[in-house]
C-alpha positions as CSV (number, residue, x, y, z in Angstrom):
1,M,-10.9,-1.3,-86.2
2,R,-8.5,-1.3,-83.0
3,E,-8.8,1.2,-80.2
4,F,-7.5,2.7,-77.0
5,S,-8.5,0.5,-74.1
6,H,-8.3,3.1,-71.5
7,L,-10.8,5.9,-73.4
8,D,-14.2,6.5,-73.6
9,E,-15.8,7.7,-76.7
10,A,-14.8,11.8,-75.8
11,G,-11.6,10.9,-75.4
12,K,-11.1,10.6,-71.7
13,A,-9.3,8.1,-69.3
14,K,-11.3,5.2,-68.0
15,M,-10.8,1.9,-66.6
16,V,-11.7,-1.2,-69.0
17,D,-14.8,-2.9,-67.5
18,V,-14.0,-6.1,-67.2
19,G,-17.5,-7.0,-65.4
20,N,-18.8,-9.2,-68.1
21,K,-16.0,-10.9,-69.3
22,K,-15.6,-14.7,-68.3
23,A,-12.8,-15.6,-66.0
24,T,-10.3,-17.7,-67.6
25,K,-6.0,-19.3,-66.5
26,R,-4.0,-16.1,-67.8
27,V,-0.6,-16.2,-68.3
28,A,2.6,-13.5,-69.5
29,R,5.7,-13.4,-70.1
30,A,8.1,-10.7,-70.3
31,R,12.0,-10.2,-70.6
32,A,14.1,-6.8,-69.5
33,T,17.9,-7.0,-70.6
34,V,20.3,-5.6,-68.7
35,M,24.4,-4.3,-70.2
36,L,26.9,-4.3,-67.6
37,P,30.0,-2.6,-68.5
38,D,32.9,-4.8,-67.9
39,E,33.8,-3.4,-64.6
40,V,30.3,-4.7,-63.0
41,L,30.0,-7.7,-65.5
42,K,33.3,-9.4,-63.9
43,H,32.1,-9.6,-60.8
44,F,29.1,-11.7,-61.7
45,N,31.3,-14.9,-63.8
46,G,28.0,-15.6,-64.8
47,S,26.2,-16.1,-61.5
48,E,25.5,-14.6,-58.3
49,V,27.5,-11.3,-56.3
50,E,26.7,-10.5,-52.9
51,T,27.0,-7.2,-51.8
52,K,25.9,-5.1,-48.4
53,K,22.0,-5.7,-49.6
54,G,22.1,-9.0,-50.5
55,G,22.4,-11.2,-54.0
56,V,21.8,-8.9,-56.7
57,F,20.0,-11.6,-58.4
58,Q,18.0,-12.7,-55.5
59,T,17.4,-8.9,-54.1
60,A,16.1,-8.2,-57.7
61,I,14.1,-11.2,-58.5
62,L,12.1,-10.0,-55.0
63,A,12.0,-6.9,-55.8
64,G,10.2,-8.0,-59.0
65,I,8.0,-10.1,-57.6
66,M,6.9,-6.7,-55.2
67,G,6.5,-4.8,-57.9
68,A,3.9,-7.0,-60.1
69,K,2.0,-7.3,-56.8
70,K,1.9,-3.5,-56.6
71,T,1.5,-3.2,-60.6
72,S,-1.9,-1.4,-60.2
73,D,-0.4,1.1,-57.1
74,L,1.5,1.7,-59.9
75,I,0.3,2.2,-63.7
76,P,-3.1,3.8,-64.2
77,L,-6.0,2.0,-64.7
78,C,-4.7,-0.9,-64.4
79,H,-7.2,-3.2,-61.9
80,P,-5.4,-4.7,-58.9
81,L,-4.8,-8.5,-59.0
82,A,-3.9,-11.0,-56.7
83,L,-1.9,-12.7,-58.7
84,D,-1.7,-17.0,-58.6
85,N,1.9,-17.0,-59.3
86,C,5.3,-14.6,-60.3
87,A,8.1,-16.2,-61.4
88,I,11.5,-14.3,-62.2
89,D,14.8,-15.9,-63.4
90,I,17.9,-13.9,-64.0
91,H,20.8,-14.7,-66.2
92,I,24.2,-13.6,-68.0
93,N,24.0,-14.8,-71.4
94,E,26.3,-16.1,-74.1
95,K,26.6,-12.2,-75.0
96,D,27.5,-11.3,-71.3
97,E,23.8,-9.1,-70.6
98,M,22.2,-10.0,-67.9
99,I,18.4,-11.6,-69.3
100,I,15.2,-11.3,-66.8
101,L,12.9,-13.4,-67.6
102,T,9.6,-13.0,-65.9
103,E,6.1,-14.9,-65.6
104,T,3.1,-13.9,-64.5
105,S,-0.4,-16.3,-64.1
106,I,-3.4,-15.4,-62.6
107,E,-7.5,-17.2,-63.1
108,S,-9.7,-13.4,-64.1
109,K,-11.1,-11.7,-66.3
110,T,-7.8,-9.1,-67.1
111,G,-4.3,-9.9,-68.2
112,V,-1.6,-9.9,-66.7
113,E,1.4,-8.5,-68.8
114,M,1.4,-5.1,-67.4
115,E,2.1,-7.5,-64.0
116,A,4.8,-9.6,-66.4
117,L,6.2,-6.2,-67.5
118,T,6.5,-4.3,-64.4
119,A,8.3,-7.3,-63.0
120,A,11.0,-7.1,-65.5
121,S,11.1,-3.4,-65.1
122,I,11.7,-2.9,-61.1
123,A,14.3,-6.3,-60.8
124,A,16.3,-4.1,-64.4
125,L,15.8,-0.6,-62.0
126,T,16.7,-2.5,-58.6
127,V,20.6,-4.1,-60.6
128,Y,21.5,-1.3,-61.3
129,D,21.1,0.2,-58.0
130,M,22.6,-2.6,-56.3
131,C,25.7,-1.9,-59.0
132,K,25.8,2.1,-59.5
133,G,28.9,1.9,-56.8
134,L,31.0,0.0,-59.3
135,S,29.4,2.2,-63.3
136,H,26.9,3.9,-63.8
137,D,27.6,2.8,-67.3
138,I,24.7,0.4,-66.8
139,V,22.1,0.4,-69.7
140,I,18.4,-1.1,-69.3
141,K,18.5,-2.0,-73.2
142,E,15.2,-3.7,-73.3
143,I,11.9,-4.5,-71.3
144,K,10.2,-6.1,-73.5
145,L,6.7,-8.6,-73.2
146,L,7.5,-11.8,-74.7
147,S,3.7,-13.5,-74.7
148,K,0.5,-13.5,-73.4
149,S,-2.4,-16.1,-73.3
150,G,-5.8,-17.0,-72.4
151,G,-7.8,-13.8,-73.4
152,K,-9.1,-12.4,-76.6
153,S,-6.4,-11.8,-78.1
154,D,-3.1,-13.9,-77.8
155,F,0.1,-12.6,-78.4
156,E,4.2,-14.0,-78.8
157,T,6.6,-12.1,-80.4
158,K,8.4,-14.1,-83.0
C-alpha cells in the first residue's frame, strides 16, 4: 500500500531519507498551459513579444530556470539539488494556448519532478506578470507532470 512519503509513523512531517538510495540519472518533464485572451494573444502571432522587461518567452524561460533551482527554498521538505540541466520551451499551439514545456535532469538519489513542476509554474506566473497590463483574464489552466524516470517508480502521462 502506498503512503505519504513526507509523514512519519506518527503523522508528523519529515524529510525523506535518501541516504541509502543509489544515485541514478533522473529526468522529469512537466507542462503548464496558459490561456491568453484575444487582446493578449494578438500580440504574439505565434512568437515572441518584446516588452520593457524584455521578451516574454525569454524572461519566462529565465524565471522558470531560476525557480527550478530554488525549489527546495519554495517547497517544504524538498531536497536541495544541483540540477544538471533545466530546459524550457514555450510556444503557442494550434488551439491558441501558450504551452510551457520543462525538462529537468540530475544524477542523484532523488527525483526532479518538483523542479520541473516549479519551472513550469514560475514560467507561467512570469507570463501572467508580463502580460497583465493588457488583461487580467489570463488563466493558468493546468500545471502537470508529464513524466519522470530514473527512480524506483517511473511515470508517464497517458
